C-alpha angles and dihedrals in degrees: 000000000000092000092050092049092048092052093049092047090050092052090047093054093045093052093049091048091049092051094050093047090051092050093050094047093053092045094051088050089059093237097111131260128269108225125074101187098096100046100087094039092057094047098254116140110230088203095055119135088256088076136258110287095008128109132226109238089205095052123095116283095246090053093047089051093055101041094091147133137195105264115133122069089232092058093047091048093052092044093055091043090057092048090050094048091048090051092051093048091050094051099045116101111240117227094217112125093358099105118084116261136170106218112200119205088221131003094196131045123188123199135179110213128215125230091250095056120100098177142008125225121194142162130225105205122202143168130214101238094174133095097247137058116266124208122205104223101182142353117198143162131212092226129062089219091069126064127182133182134175119235087236139352109238125048123192122214108291093014121130131213143153143230110228115209132187124193116196109207099201108172092328120133136183126022114351123187119192125184126208119199117209114193115198141171095242115124098226117057096349092178113064122190119209121191130210116193118187127176110206116196120238113243109180125018122191119198113223101016091193126039116199128190121195110210092196094061104026116069113189103021112238130211117260133202136220121198117223115199131182120219094194126112094232128060121273129202127207104230101181146354113216117193125199092204120047092195088077116079118214139183130193122212130184110230097172120010112253092354117056135030138171126218114199116199127192123187122212123267114295091242089065095053123089119186114329124344123200137186138178122211116202112202110203118198140182094256107132096222107083091206091056101034100084137059128193126218119189126212123195130180117189 
């Protein structure tokens, strides 16, 4: 359709240009022009004493150009060609807005989570603004933590719907970007990508998160300390330290009430260690959210 319209439009422009050039050539030659259509529009009286269809060589150029009549076969041919092309262009159905298309109000939603949140539920509303029904074939996410479903499968022209998405935070922190792929039957852009961006606040930070001793270079093995810091606005208490290996000694100290703590870990004597020894220290706090209330610190002696 686009190709046909382009060809007809080109022929229309060419015919109009040829007619105008022909009129100007005959007018400049002083023999009178061939087309009468512009005379009245430009204020020239076709019944003037100068003669119907003749031009006044002494009149301004723009008046001479418009004081015309249809005389030559060429001019008549071009004139009827223009009329025919204009009729065809006016009768052809235009493809604009006819093809089916799901138009989403937004393709990306951003959210800043609170410490208490464990998940985020959101809807991506849309409307079928095309002229045909659209079926949603599949809705999928690249992460198992995010699920998304449409409220129905087939949407008629003008009908609205939504994609409902749920993002389970788990133990994730920081900026999280999740993509949702919507596959449809629409001709243009059948695969639509929706984006969910969530910033999850950090609650507890342990520095370092992993403490390593090297028996070959450290004699005797010294105690090392990890700093545990809360990023919350309210005070946090450390309730318990659970160790997976009782051979490690540990001691907790409050550096700033409700905000900062130190955990000192000491491995056993090197003579008592064979191969690699590991231990995990689980720091339990008073934070209400169970997914945010603990922090792990790893200890390795090798």
